[in-house]
VOPAGU-2260 file (C-alpha; in pm, 1 decimal, decimal comma):
REM VOPAGU-2260
SITE   aa  ch    i         X         Y         Z
SITE  UNK   A    0    8773,6   16524,2    7445,2
SITE  UNK   A    1    8454,4   16360,7    7294,7
SITE  UNK   A    2    8186,0   16231,6    7544,0
SITE  UNK   A    3    8229,4   15921,0    7636,2
SITE  UNK   A    4    8599,9   15852,5    7540,9
SITE  UNK   A    5    8933,0   15853,8    7744,7
SITE  UNK   A    6    9219,1   15989,6    7757,9
SITE  UNK   A    7    9505,7   15740,5    7833,0
SITE  UNK   A    8    9831,2   15824,3    7708,3
SITE  UNK   A    9    9725,1   16055,8    7495,5
SITE  UNK   A   10    9521,2   15864,0    7290,0
SITE  UNK   A   11    9136,7   15799,4    7368,0
SITE  UNK   A   12    8943,3   15523,8    7366,9
SITE  UNK   A   13    8558,9   15453,8    7386,3
SITE  UNK   A   14    8360,3   15219,8    7471,6
SITE  UNK   A   15    8303,3   15059,1    7131,9
SITE  UNK   A   16    8655,8   15078,7    7070,2
SITE  UNK   A   17    8714,9   14859,3    7356,1
SITE  UNK   A   18    8473,3   14615,6    7274,8
SITE  UNK   A   19    8653,7   14553,5    6930,8
SITE  UNK   A   20    8870,5   14482,7    7066,4
SITE  UNK   A   21    8778,6   14189,3    7276,1
SITE  UNK   A   22    8563,2   14083,1    6934,4
SITE  UNK   A   23    8943,5   14066,5    6807,5
SITE  UNK   A   24    9124,5   13809,8    7089,8
SITE  UNK   A   25    9235,7   13522,3    6944,3
SITE  UNK   A   26    9029,0   13300,1    7204,0
SITE  UNK   A   27    8605,0   13267,0    7283,0
SITE  UNK   A   28    8534,3   13555,6    7551,2
SITE  UNK   A   29    8205,5   13649,8    7668,6
SITE  UNK   A   30    8072,8   13884,9    7945,7
SITE  UNK   A   31    7802,0   13780,3    8210,8
SITE  UNK   A   32    7558,8   13945,0    8413,6
SITE  UNK   A   33    7503,1   13734,7    8650,5
SITE  UNK   A   34    7202,6   13648,4    8806,5
SITE  UNK   A   35    7120,6   13538,3    9196,5
SITE  UNK   A   36    6779,9   13428,9    9395,7
SITE  UNK   A   37    6706,3   13646,8    9686,5
SITE  UNK   A   38    7018,0   13467,9    9881,8
SITE  UNK   A   39    7256,6   13529,9    9657,3
SITE  UNK   A   40    7237,5   13130,3    9487,3
SITE  UNK   A   41    7332,5   13175,7    9147,7
SITE  UNK   A   42    7054,5   13165,6    8935,4
SITE  UNK   A   43    7171,1   13219,5    8567,3
SITE  UNK   A   44    7418,3   13485,5    8345,1
SITE  UNK   A   45    7297,1   13678,3    8122,0
SITE  UNK   A   46    7513,7   13741,2    7812,0
SITE  UNK   A   47    7606,2   14097,9    7795,1
SITE  UNK   A   48    7899,7   14099,5    7551,3
SITE  UNK   A   49    7993,1   13750,5    7279,6
SITE  UNK   A   50    8261,0   13740,5    7018,6
SITE  UNK   A   51    8254,8   13587,4    6733,1
SITE  UNK   A   52    8505,1   13267,4    6854,0
SITE  UNK   A   53    8265,1   13203,3    7147,8
SITE  UNK   A   54    7916,7   13180,3    6951,1
SITE  UNK   A   55    8092,8   13000,0    6658,7
SITE  UNK   A   56    8215,7   12760,4    6944,8
SITE  UNK   A   57    7892,2   12734,4    7099,3
SITE  UNK   A   58    7687,4   12743,7    6765,9
SITE  UNK   A   59    7491,4   12986,1    6816,4
SITE  UNK   A   60    7462,3   13329,2    6605,4
SITE  UNK   A   61    7648,1   13597,7    6795,9
SITE  UNK   A   62    7281,0   13835,4    6837,5
SITE  UNK   A   63    7116,7   13512,2    6976,2
SITE  UNK   A   64    7324,3   13538,0    7299,3
SITE  UNK   A   65    7294,6   13923,8    7328,4
SITE  UNK   A   66    7086,3   13942,7    7643,1
SITE  UNK   A   67    6967,8   13585,9    7678,1
SITE  UNK   A   68    7041,1   13379,6    7941,2
SITE  UNK   A   69    7279,1   13119,8    7921,7
SITE  UNK   A   70    7102,0   12808,6    8049,1
SITE  UNK   A   71    6843,2   12928,3    7783,7
SITE  UNK   A   72    7040,5   12934,0    7467,7
SITE  UNK   A   73    7406,1   12687,0    7525,4
SITE  UNK   A   74    7301,6   12311,3    7560,2
SITE  UNK   A   75    7608,4   12168,7    7599,8
SITE  UNK   A   76    7694,5   12234,0    7946,8
SITE  UNK   A   77    8039,7   12031,5    8087,9
SITE  UNK   A   78    8190,3   12263,6    8278,1
SITE  UNK   A   79    8062,1   12439,4    8612,6
SITE  UNK   A   80    7964,9   12749,2    8516,5
SITE  UNK   A   81    7769,9   12841,4    8821,5
SITE  UNK   A   82    8067,5   12869,8    9045,0
SITE  UNK   A   83    8288,3   12971,8    8876,6
SITE  UNK   A   84    8050,1   13286,6    8750,7
SITE  UNK   A   85    7990,7   13318,5    9155,4
SITE  UNK   A   86    8394,4   13320,7    9240,1
SITE  UNK   A   87    8486,9   13554,7    8965,9
SITE  UNK   A   88    8137,1   13835,5    9004,2
SITE  UNK   A   89    8107,1   13838,5    9381,1
SITE  UNK   A   90    8332,3   13709,4    9576,0
SITE  UNK   A   91    8598,6   13877,8    9297,4
SITE  UNK   A   92    8830,9   13605,7    9250,2
SITE  UNK   A   93    9037,4   13578,6    8883,1
SITE  UNK   A   94    8958,0   13178,6    8814,5
SITE  UNK   A   95    9148,7   12916,1    8611,6
SITE  UNK   A   96    9040,3   12568,7    8517,9
SITE  UNK   A   97    9116,1   12354,0    8307,8
SITE  UNK   A   98    8813,5   12111,5    8158,7
SITE  UNK   A   99    8772,9   11808,2    7913,9
SITE  UNK   A  100    8433,5   11908,1    7732,5
SITE  UNK   A  101    8188,7   11605,5    7607,9
SITE  UNK   A  102    8014,1   11797,8    7312,5
SITE  UNK   A  103    8358,4   11912,0    7128,0
SITE  UNK   A  104    8549,6   11613,4    7251,9
SITE  UNK   A  105    8808,0   11899,4    7313,4
SITE  UNK   A  106    9029,1   12018,8    7597,1
SITE  UNK   A  107    8928,1   12388,8    7717,1
SITE  UNK   A  108    9187,1   12667,4    7989,1
SITE  UNK   A  109    8880,2   12856,3    8138,0
SITE  UNK   A  110    8944,6   13227,2    8295,1
SITE  UNK   A  111    8651,6   13334,0    8489,1
SITE  UNK   A  112    8750,8   13703,7    8618,7
SITE  UNK   A  113    8602,4   14003,5    8775,5
SITE  UNK   A  114    8477,5   14304,8    8528,0
SITE  UNK   A  115    8303,0   14653,3    8570,0
SITE  UNK   A  116    8132,7   14638,4    8954,6
SITE  UNK   A  117    8048,2   14320,9    9153,0
SITE  UNK   A  118    7799,0   14069,7    8967,4
SITE  UNK   A  119    7957,2   14052,9    8641,3
SITE  UNK   A  120    8264,7   13854,9    8542,2
SITE  UNK   A  121    8420,0   13743,2    8217,0
SITE  UNK   A  122    8525,7   13436,0    8072,9
SITE  UNK   A  123    8791,5   13370,6    7820,4
SITE  UNK   A  124    8798,4   13009,9    7683,2
SITE  UNK   A  125    9146,2   12904,1    7512,2
SITE  UNK   A  126    9145,7   12589,3    7313,4
SITE  UNK   A  127    9421,5   12382,2    7445,7
SITE  UNK   A  128    9327,6   12049,6    7322,7
SITE  UNK   A  129    9682,8   12006,1    7109,2
SITE  UNK   A  130    9897,3   12103,4    7395,3
SITE  UNK   A  131    9664,0   11860,7    7576,2
SITE  UNK   A  132    9753,3   11576,0    7336,0
SITE  UNK   A  133   10145,0   11625,1    7260,1
SITE  UNK   A  134   10095,8   11581,1    7697,6
SITE  UNK   A  135    9893,0   11279,8    7675,2
SITE  UNK   A  136   10139,4   11127,7    7378,5
SITE  UNK   A  137   10437,0   11155,3    7569,3
SITE  UNK   A  138   10264,9   11028,7    7804,8
SITE  UNK   A  139   10144,7   10762,8    7678,5
SITE  UNK   A  140   10468,7   10671,4    7466,5
SITE  UNK   A  141   10625,3   10731,0    7803,4
SITE  UNK   A  142   10428,0   10416,2    8019,5
SITE  UNK   A  143   10399,4   10244,5    7633,4
SITE  UNK   A  144   10789,1   10260,1    7595,3
SITE  UNK   A  145   10824,1   10147,6    7985,5
SITE  UNK   A  146   10631,8    9877,1    7994,2
SITE  UNK   A  147   10743,3    9695,1    7728,2
SITE  UNK   A  148   11080,9    9706,4    7776,9
SITE  UNK   A  149   10981,8    9527,0    8158,9
SITE  UNK   A  150   10842,5    9284,4    7905,7
SITE  UNK   A  151   11173,9    9268,4    7775,0
SITE  UNK   A  152   11361,7    9241,8    8087,9
SITE  UNK   A  153   11185,2    8932,3    8228,2
SITE  UNK   A  154   11122,0    8741,3    7877,6
SITE  UNK   A  155   11500,4    8772,4    7794,0
SITE  UNK   A  156   11586,9    8654,6    8214,6
SITE  UNK   A  157   11303,5    8370,8    8288,1
SITE  UNK   A  158   11221,2    8038,9    8187,1
SITE  UNK   A  159   10992,2    8053,8    7932,3
SITE  UNK   A  160   10710,9    7979,6    8120,8
SITE  UNK   A  161   10804,4    8189,1    8427,0
SITE  UNK   A  162   10796,3    8469,3    8136,9
SITE  UNK   A  163   10499,1    8413,6    7965,6
SITE  UNK   A  164   10336,0    8362,2    8208,3
SITE  UNK   A  165   10467,5    8725,3    8434,3
SITE  UNK   A  166   10390,0    8893,8    8041,6
SITE  UNK   A  167   10077,5    8766,6    7969,9
SITE  UNK   A  168    9909,3    8852,9    8328,4
SITE  UNK   A  169   10104,4    9211,4    8252,2
SITE  UNK   A  170   10005,2    9266,0    8001,6
SITE  UNK   A  171    9615,5    9130,1    8084,8
SITE  UNK   A  172    9581,9    9432,3    8361,2
SITE  UNK   A  173    9789,2    9668,5    8185,9
SITE  UNK   A  174    9539,5    9704,6    7859,3
SITE  UNK   A  175    9244,1    9596,8    8153,4
SITE  UNK   A  176    9123,7    9295,7    7915,9
SITE  UNK   A  177    8940,0    8988,8    7993,4
SITE  UNK   A  178    9196,8    8712,8    7870,4
SITE  UNK   A  179    9568,0    8716,1    7724,1
SITE  UNK   A  180    9674,3    8372,4    7508,1
SITE  UNK   A  181    9961,7    8287,9    7301,4
SITE  UNK   A  182    9893,6    7979,2    7093,7
SITE  UNK   A  183   10129,6    7792,6    6973,4
SITE  UNK   A  184   10095,7    7662,9    6611,3
SITE  UNK   A  185   10257,8    7332,8    6440,7
SITE  UNK   A  186   10314,4    7251,4    6071,4
SITE  UNK   A  187    9940,2    7498,2    6068,1
SITE  UNK   A  188    9714,4    7345,0    6353,2
SITE  UNK   A  189    9722,1    7432,6    6712,3
SITE  UNK   A  190    9954,9    7338,3    6989,6
SITE  UNK   A  191   10021,1    7421,1    7297,4
SITE  UNK   A  192    9850,7    7739,4    7441,1
SITE  UNK   A  193    9966,7    7933,2    7761,6
SITE  UNK   A  194    9659,3    8118,9    7858,4
SITE  UNK   A  195    9640,5    8441,4    8181,6
SITE  UNK   A  196    9254,1    8562,4    8203,1
SITE  UNK   A  197    9095,7    8810,3    8434,3
SITE  UNK   A  198    8923,3    8647,8    8732,1
SITE  UNK   A  199    8598,2    8707,0    8675,0
SITE  UNK   A  200    8575,0    8830,5    8362,1
SITE  UNK   A  201    8816,1    8581,9    8211,5
SITE  UNK   A  202    8594,2    8278,3    8329,9
SITE  UNK   A  203    8318,5    8127,3    8022,4
SITE  UNK   A  204    8505,4    8264,8    7755,8
SITE  UNK   A  205    8555,3    8013,1    7486,0
SITE  UNK   A  206    8800,3    7741,0    7485,9
SITE  UNK   A  207    9071,2    7606,0    7351,6
SITE  UNK   A  208    8864,2    7319,3    7172,9
SITE  UNK   A  209    8765,6    7588,7    6969,2
SITE  UNK   A  210    9037,4    7697,9    6811,9
SITE  UNK   A  211    9059,3    7343,1    6669,3
SITE  UNK   A  212    8657,8    7337,7    6583,0
SITE  UNK   A  213    8678,4    7662,6    6343,3
SITE  UNK   A  214    8935,3    7842,1    6150,1
SITE  UNK   A  215    9088,6    8187,0    6360,9
SITE  UNK   A  216    9419,1    8097,1    6166,9
SITE  UNK   A  217    9299,6    8186,9    5829,7
SITE  UNK   A  218    9058,3    8462,1    5932,7
SITE  UNK   A  219    9346,4    8706,5    6156,6
SITE  UNK   A  220    9586,6    8651,3    5867,9
SITE  UNK   A  221    9336,8    8822,6    5611,8
SITE  UNK   A  222    9304,5    9047,6    5935,9
SITE  UNK   A  223    9625,9    9120,2    6034,4
SITE  UNK   A  224    9823,9    9451,0    5870,4
SITE  UNK   A  225   10160,0    9523,6    5797,7
SITE  UNK   A  226   10313,3    9569,6    6085,9
SITE  UNK   A  227   10189,1    9228,5    6197,0
SITE  UNK   A  228    9850,7    9319,6    6387,5
SITE  UNK   A  229    9464,8    9307,2    6391,2
SITE  UNK   A  230    9336,2    9532,5    6561,1
SITE  UNK   A  231    8943,7    9458,7    6626,8
SITE  UNK   A  232    8733,0    9701,1    6801,8
SITE  UNK   A  233    8368,0    9596,3    6738,0
SITE  UNK   A  234    8322,5    9235,5    6666,8
SITE  UNK   A  235    8036,2    9275,5    6515,4
SITE  UNK   A  236    8165,0    9360,6    6212,2
SITE  UNK   A  237    8247,1    8980,6    6080,2
SITE  UNK   A  238    7893,3    8919,8    6144,4
SITE  UNK   A  239    7904,3    8873,5    5691,9
SITE  UNK   A  240    8257,3    8796,6    5642,9
SITE  UNK   A  241    8296,4    8564,1    5917,6
SITE  UNK   A  242    7948,8    8478,8    6013,6
SITE  UNK   A  243    7981,2    8110,6    6120,5
SITE  UNK   A  244    8272,0    8211,8    6355,8
SITE  UNK   A  245    8116,4    8542,1    6460,7
SITE  UNK   A  246    7811,8    8355,1    6563,1
SITE  UNK   A  247    7891,5    8033,0    6701,8
SITE  UNK   A  248    8208,9    8196,4    6958,4
SITE  UNK   A  249    8228,2    8582,8    6877,3
SITE  UNK   A  250    7872,6    8703,6    7006,4
SITE  UNK   A  251    7798,5    8772,7    7347,6
SITE  UNK   A  252    8139,1    8659,4    7401,2
SITE  UNK   A  253    8426,0    8877,6    7282,5
SITE  UNK   A  254    8357,9    9213,4    7187,8
SITE  UNK   A  255    8693,4    9324,0    7055,6
SITE  UNK   A  256    9040,1    9158,9    6994,0
SITE  UNK   A  257    9420,6    9230,2    6938,0
SITE  UNK   A  258    9555,3    8983,1    6780,1
SITE  UNK   A  259    9966,3    8936,0    6672,5
SITE  UNK   A  260   10137,0    8709,5    6487,8
SITE  UNK   A  261   10424,9    8595,9    6639,5
SITE  UNK   A  262   10748,5    8530,1    6368,4
SITE  UNK   A  263   11065,6    8335,3    6274,8
SITE  UNK   A  264   11154,3    8459,0    5999,4
SITE  UNK   A  265   10865,6    8471,4    5721,4
SITE  UNK   A  266   10710,0    8155,8    5959,5
SITE  UNK   A  267   10429,8    8201,5    6156,5
SITE  UNK   A  268   10517,9    8075,5    6472,7
SITE  UNK   A  269   10211,5    8158,9    6659,7
SITE  UNK   A  270    9980,1    8400,0    6769,7
SITE  UNK   A  271    9929,8    8671,7    7094,5
SITE  UNK   A  272    9588,5    8751,1    7119,6
SITE  UNK   A  273    9426,8    8993,3    7392,9
SITE  UNK   A  274    8997,9    9000,3    7455,9
SITE  UNK   A  275    8813,8    9228,5    7543,6
SITE  UNK   A  276    9037,9    9508,4    7646,4
SITE  UNK   A  277    8931,1    9837,5    7771,7
SITE  UNK   A  278    8844,2   10152,3    7541,5
SITE  UNK   A  279    9019,7   10381,1    7767,3
SITE  UNK   A  280    9459,9   10305,4    7816,2
SITE  UNK   A  281    9699,4   10564,6    7908,3
SITE  UNK   A  282    9927,2   10325,2    7672,9
SITE  UNK   A  283    9931,0   10282,3    7250,5
SITE  UNK   A  284    9801,2    9950,8    7278,8
SITE  UNK   A  285    9864,4    9842,0    6920,3
SITE  UNK   A  286   10265,2   10011,5    6982,5
SITE  UNK   A  287   10227,2    9748,2    7267,3
SITE  UNK   A  288   10143,0    9445,3    7139,2
SITE  UNK   A  289   10344,4    9490,1    6868,2
SITE  UNK   A  290   10620,2    9511,6    7024,6
SITE  UNK   A  291   10551,6    9243,8    7295,7
SITE  UNK   A  292   10484,7    9013,3    7042,7
SITE  UNK   A  293   10850,0    9099,6    6878,4
SITE  UNK   A  294   11006,6    8968,5    7224,6
SITE  UNK   A  295   10763,0    8709,8    7258,1
SITE  UNK   A  296   10822,1    8554,6    6937,0
SITE  UNK   A  297   11173,9    8543,3    6985,6
SITE  UNK   A  298   11148,0    8363,7    7321,0
SITE  UNK   A  299   10916,4    8134,4    7099,7
SITE  UNK   A  300   11138,5    8082,8    6864,8
SITE  UNK   A  301   11373,2    7951,0    7104,4
SITE  UNK   A  302   11225,1    7743,6    7353,2
SITE  UNK   A  303   11091,2    7600,1    7036,8
SITE  UNK   A  304   11419,1    7512,2    6877,4
SITE  UNK   A  305   11529,1    7421,3    7268,5
SITE  UNK   A  306   11228,3    7136,1    7334,1
SITE  UNK   A  307   11298,2    6991,0    6922,7
SITE  UNK   A  308   11654,6    6982,0    7039,1
SITE  UNK   A  309   11581,4    6844,5    7348,3
SITE  UNK   A  310   11287,4    6603,9    7222,8
SITE  UNK   A  311   11540,2    6453,2    6949,0
SITE  UNK   A  312   11853,5    6409,1    7183,0
SITE  UNK   A  313   11575,4    6175,0    7425,7
SITE  UNK   A  314   11371,4    5993,8    7122,2
SITE  UNK   A  315   11414,2    5741,3    6880,2
SITE  UNK   A  316   11393,3    5883,7    6480,0
SITE  UNK   A  317   11271,4    5573,2    6326,6
SITE  UNK   A  318   10954,4    5510,2    6632,4
SITE  UNK   A  319   11004,3    5860,5    6736,9
SITE  UNK   A  320   10977,8    5619,4    7098,9
SITE  UNK   A  321   11191,0    5710,9    7364,8
SITE  UNK   A  322   11599,1    5624,7    7248,2
SITE  UNK   A  323   11853,3    5451,3    7523,7
SITE  UNK   A  324   11927,9    5791,3    7677,4
SITE  UNK   A  325   11565,1    5839,9    7787,0
SITE  UNK   A  326   11574,7    5491,4    7871,2
SITE  UNK   A  327   11879,2    5518,9    8083,5
SITE  UNK   A  328   11780,3    5844,2    8256,8
SITE  UNK   A  329   11431,3    5652,1    8365,7
SITE  UNK   A  330   11615,6    5399,5    8478,4
SITE  UNK   A  331   11861,0    5606,1    8738,5
SITE  UNK   A  332   11538,5    5785,9    8796,7
SITE  UNK   A  333   11371,7    5455,7    8981,3
SITE  UNK   A  334   11625,5    5326,5    9116,9
SITE  UNK   A  335   11662,5    5384,7    9416,6
SITE  UNK   A  336   11271,5    5448,5    9474,0
SITE  UNK   A  337   11050,0    5229,8    9627,9
SITE  UNK   A  338   10710,8    5263,9    9367,1
SITE  UNK   A  339   10519,7    5023,8    9194,6
SITE  UNK   A  340   10638,6    4929,3    8843,0
SITE  UNK   A  341   10578,5    4731,2    8572,7
SITE  UNK   A  342   10844,4    4614,5    8407,0
SITE  UNK   A  343   10777,4    4498,4    7963,4
SITE  UNK   A  344   11034,1    4385,4    7740,5
SITE  UNK   A  345   10969,3    4308,2    7318,2
SITE  UNK   A  346   11177,5    4169,1    7050,7
SITE  UNK   A  347   11056,8    4121,0    6747,8
SITE  UNK   A  348   11029,6    3796,4    6610,6
SITE  UNK   A  349   11223,4    3708,7    6222,6
SITE  UNK   A  350   11332,7    4050,9    6190,9
SITE  UNK   A  351   11642,6    3908,1    6052,0
SITE  UNK   A  352   11434,4    3722,4    5789,6
SITE  UNK   A  353   11207,4    4000,9    5689,0
SITE  UNK   A  354   11546,1    4186,8    5607,3
SITE  UNK   A  355   11702,8    3938,0    5416,2
SITE  UNK   A  356   11394,4    3804,7    5192,9
SITE  UNK   A  357   11184,5    4171,3    5186,7
SITE  UNK   A  358   11470,5    4438,2    5210,8
SITE  UNK   A  359   11521,0    4671,5    5511,3
SITE  UNK   A  360   11233,9    4910,8    5423,7
SITE  UNK   A  361   11002,9    4643,2    5488,2
SITE  UNK   A  362   11224,1    4548,4    5816,4
SITE  UNK   A  363   11178,4    4903,4    5926,7
SITE  UNK   A  364   10814,7    4955,8    5856,5
SITE  UNK   A  365   10793,3    4651,3    6059,3
SITE  UNK   A  366   10977,7    4802,0    6340,0
SITE  UNK   A  367   10753,8    5134,3    6302,1
SITE  UNK   A  368   10390,6    4929,3    6335,8
SITE  UNK   A  369   10519,5    4727,9    6651,5
SITE  UNK   A  370   10632,4    5066,7    6778,0
SITE  UNK   A  371   10305,6    5182,3    6785,9
SITE  UNK   A  372   10095,9    4848,4    6851,5
SITE  UNK   A  373   10332,0    4921,7    7189,5
SITE  UNK   A  374   10276,3    5296,4    7213,9
SITE  UNK   A  375    9892,6    5201,3    7165,3
SITE  UNK   A  376    9877,1    4987,0    7472,3
SITE  UNK   A  377   10136,0    5169,6    7700,3
SITE  UNK   A  378   10180,6    5550,5    7721,6
SITE  UNK   A  379   10411,7    5663,0    7492,9
SITE  UNK   A  380   10562,0    5855,7    7690,7
SITE  UNK   A  381   10677,2    5474,9    7891,8
SITE  UNK   A  382   10802,4    5347,6    7575,9
SITE  UNK   A  383   11194,3    5304,3    7474,6
SITE  UNK   A  384   11340,0    5129,4    7194,3
SITE  UNK   A  385   11676,1    4997,2    7285,9
SITE  UNK   A  386   11761,6    4821,0    7011,5
SITE  UNK   A  387   11702,2    4734,5    6637,1
SITE  UNK   A  388   11386,1    4507,8    6739,0
SITE  UNK   A  389   11429,6    4573,6    7108,6
SITE  UNK   A  390   11197,0    4756,7    7305,8
SITE  UNK   A  391   11175,4    4824,8    7695,6
SITE  UNK   A  392   10789,7    4959,4    7864,7
SITE  UNK   A  393   10868,9    5071,1    8217,1
SITE  UNK   A  394   10512,4    5193,4    8397,4
SITE  UNK   A  395   10611,2    5386,1    8761,6
SITE  UNK   A  396   10319,7    5405,4    8982,3
SITE  UNK   A  397   10107,7    5117,0    8849,6
SITE  UNK   A  398    9871,8    4833,7    9015,8
SITE  UNK   A  399    9934,6    4517,0    8900,4
SITE  UNK   A  400    9569,3    4469,6    8840,0
SITE  UNK   A  401    9579,8    4668,6    8571,1
SITE  UNK   A  402    9961,0    4623,1    8424,0
SITE  UNK   A  403    9826,4    4268,7    8408,6
SITE  UNK   A  404    9558,2    4393,4    8197,7
SITE  UNK   A  405    9768,1    4584,7    7985,6
SITE  UNK   A  406    9965,3    4322,3    7901,2
SITE  UNK   A  407    9700,6    4099,3    7809,1
SITE  UNK   A  408    9598,4    4331,6    7581,3
SITE  UNK   A  409    9936,6    4353,2    7432,0
SITE  UNK   A  410    9922,1    4022,4    7335,7
SITE  UNK   A  411    9631,3    4002,3    7171,6
SITE  UNK   A  412    9692,7    4256,0    6993,3
SITE  UNK   A  413    9997,0    4032,7    6808,1
SITE  UNK   A  414    9872,7    3890,3    6535,5
SITE  UNK   A  415   10051,2    4016,8    6193,6
SITE  UNK   A  416   10352,8    4129,3    6401,3
SITE  UNK   A  417   10483,1    3892,5    6602,2
SITE  UNK   A  418   10710,2    3927,6    6900,8
SITE  UNK   A  419   10819,3    3811,3    7213,8
SITE  UNK   A  420   10733,3    3918,8    7542,4
SITE  UNK   A  421   10911,1    3909,4    7846,7
SITE  UNK   A  422   10701,8    4097,5    8175,8
SITE  UNK   A  423   10756,5    4172,6    8558,3
SITE  UNK   A  424   10583,2    4348,3    8808,3
SITE  UNK   A  425   10691,0    4473,3    9188,0
SITE  UNK   A  426   10589,9    4673,9    9439,8
SITE  UNK   A  427   10878,6    4874,0    9436,7
SITE  UNK   A  428   11153,0    4974,2    9202,6
SITE  UNK   A  429   11453,0    5051,6    9370,3
SITE  UNK   A  430   11579,0    4717,3    9186,9
SITE  UNK   A  431   11493,4    4829,3    8814,3
SITE  UNK   A  432   11804,2    4738,7    8690,3
SITE  UNK   A  433   11745,2    4352,0    8789,9
SITE  UNK   A  434   11360,7    4380,5    8702,1
SITE  UNK   A  435   11449,4    4445,8    8353,7
SITE  UNK   A  436   11718,5    4146,8    8345,5
SITE  UNK   A  437   11427,5    3956,5    8458,9
SITE  UNK   A  438   11193,2    4086,0    8167,8
SITE  UNK   A  439   11480,5    4022,8    7944,8
SITE  UNK   A  440   11525,0    3665,6    8057,7
SITE  UNK   A  441   11148,2    3549,4    8013,2
SITE  UNK   A  442   11123,1    3752,0    7681,8
SITE  UNK   A  443   11395,6    3519,8    7579,8
SITE  UNK   A  444   11247,9    3172,6    7723,9
SITE  UNK   A  445   10902,3    3327,8    7513,2
SITE  UNK   A  446   11122,2    3374,7    7197,7
SITE  UNK   A  447   11246,3    3033,1    7235,0
SITE  UNK   A  448   10884,6    2873,1    7202,4
SITE  UNK   A  449   10803,7    3064,7    6885,7
SITE  UNK   A  450   11070,3    2893,1    6730,7
SITE  UNK   A  451   11063,2    2567,9    6876,5
SITE  UNK   A  452   10677,0    2516,0    6791,5
SITE  UNK   A  453   10772,6    2570,2    6388,4
SITE  UNK   A  454   11030,8    2589,6    6165,7
SITE  UNK   A  455   11095,9    2952,7    6138,0
SITE  UNK   A  456   11384,6    3122,0    6068,3
SITE  UNK   A  457   11478,4    3406,9    6330,5
């Protein structure tokens, strides 16, 4: 047997043969002599061997590393090399460690093992980024799916506003956002805005007012992709194309946002907006926002439909004031209550003559004008059309002085369209039907005076 060789199972191996085997390892490998101070504290490590995979990993030539020390040649030292080398070289322990290297943006699995004799160790470094990414993706997918399903359950089983409130809060929490909003769109304009904001960072962000002042809808539509979502992770990119919105609203306030369109088939009925979300999340933010937006779209569509049907059931088609159903509902609510109330009964003068002479369309126009005039004095929610040319105003919890002021204002406005007025005020609304009858009689008296002062047709 040649000098420098050992015979194992009738096969001769030299030290050079062993080194060649290490060079061919599929993982990065290096062998160190660990350098300590007189007290036994690790100061550095001298490279005795590196394979090409390790040299490539640290961006050096093998010749640069061999004989050199670790801290003089390797710039990135995320891993706890000194601790690992001490455990392997002096405590003679095999140590395994997982770590994320910030320079290479990769996950590594380290084996530090004792070799030769005390003071020497080897490192084998395995890139586990792919496995780690798969694990992270599984976790992200799992978290994302569970979150979306939970939101969907709450949205579908709760009253609309409660479901939206819960979902926005949960979405803000999981995305670590400053604010999350659902913006209702009505005929291309901003409608209702439902909002959750973080207690500290959410304060001071641009208010609903800016949605009316700036054309966010056009900007968002140009950004939203085929999946219905736009992720803007740096709003400074908008400084050129959307300079006014960026300079006046976004700069210094909103650094990134996610927006998703809420759809009823092809029609956009709203937007889901997430302001200043975190870049470090354990969910897929795009998938979560896109999925949640689908469920919000469905609930918003149903809510708008229900609201529209309810509105139609309680409002007059011609004037948009409350109809007889709403009028009776209000009467029943006030009957028996001890709150102040003002009642005004109004009847248009000469509507039959207008219909006969100018047609019913002209008569309808007069009715609509009168309704608008009444609603401009009293709040619209207090006004009802109870017949062809008759209106009733019921104002609860109003002082006599304020009610009288409103009446005078109404009388001054009845110049173009004349109508008879009868009004009463009471400290108690519990006999509301009697109050309405009193107002009706006063209106009839006012109408009689109108027709008796001139030769007028009814």
